[in-house]
C-alpha positions in Angstrom: 35.9 -145.9 44.9 35.5 -142.6 45.7 38.4 -141.5 43.4 36.9 -143.6 40.6 33.4 -142.1 40.9 35.1 -138.8 41.0 37.2 -139.1 37.6 34.2 -140.5 35.7 31.7 -137.5 37.0 35.0 -135.3 35.8 34.8 -136.9 32.2 31.2 -136.7 31.8 30.9 -133.2 32.8 33.9 -132.2 30.5 31.8 -134.2 27.6 28.7 -132.7 28.7 30.5 -129.0 28.8 31.9 -130.1 25.4 28.4 -131.1 24.1 26.7 -127.8 25.1 29.7 -125.7 23.9 28.9 -127.4 20.5 25.2 -126.6 20.8 25.8 -123.4 21.7 28.1 -122.3 19.1 25.9 -124.6 16.2 23.0 -122.6 17.8 25.0 -118.9 17.4 25.9 -119.8 13.9 22.1 -120.7 12.9 21.3 -117.6 14.5 23.9 -115.7 12.2 22.8 -117.3 9.3 19.2 -116.5 9.9 20.1 -112.7 10.3 22.3 -113.0 7.1 19.5 -114.5 5.1 16.9 -111.9 6.8 19.3 -109.0 5.9 19.8 -110.2 2.2 16.1 -110.5 1.9 15.3 -107.5 2.7 18.2 -105.7 0.8 16.7 -107.9 -2.3 13.0 -106.8 -1.2 14.1 -103.1 -1.1 16.2 -103.3 -4.8 13.0 -104.8 -5.7 10.4 -102.5 -4.8 12.8 -99.4 -5.9 13.0 -101.2 -9.5 9.0 -101.4 -9.4 8.7 -98.1 -8.6 11.1 -96.8 -11.1 9.4 -98.7 -13.7 5.4 -97.6 -12.6 6.9 -93.8 -12.6 8.6 -94.3 -16.2 5.2 -95.9 -17.2 3.9 -93.0 -15.5 6.2 -90.2 -17.2 5.7 -92.4 -20.8 1.5 -92.4 -20.1 1.4 -88.7 -19.6 3.7 -87.4 -22.1 1.9 -89.4 -24.9 -1.3 -88.0 -23.1 0.1 -84.6 -23.3 1.1 -85.2 -27.0 -1.5 -86.5 -28.4 -3.6 -83.5 -27.3 -1.1 -81.2 -28.3 -1.3 -82.8 -31.6 -4.9 -82.3 -31.9 -5.1 -78.9 -30.6 -2.6 -78.2 -33.2 -5.0 -79.9 -36.0 -8.3 -78.6 -35.0 -9.6 -81.9 -34.1 -10.9 -82.5 -30.1 
């Protein structure tokens, strides 16, 4: 009887260890995929901000250039 109980205990213990191993591996993969998602999101946000800043800078340069050109044109033609 004792041998049968020990065998049953060992079998259940192996199953439990296997189950815990699967859960641990799943959690590890989930954590890794969340980390990858965050990294990709960060890179995407960084690129988006960079593009936004570049477009804003280009718009600023265009406004300054057109204002300077307009002022230069009016000064040259004697109008204010």
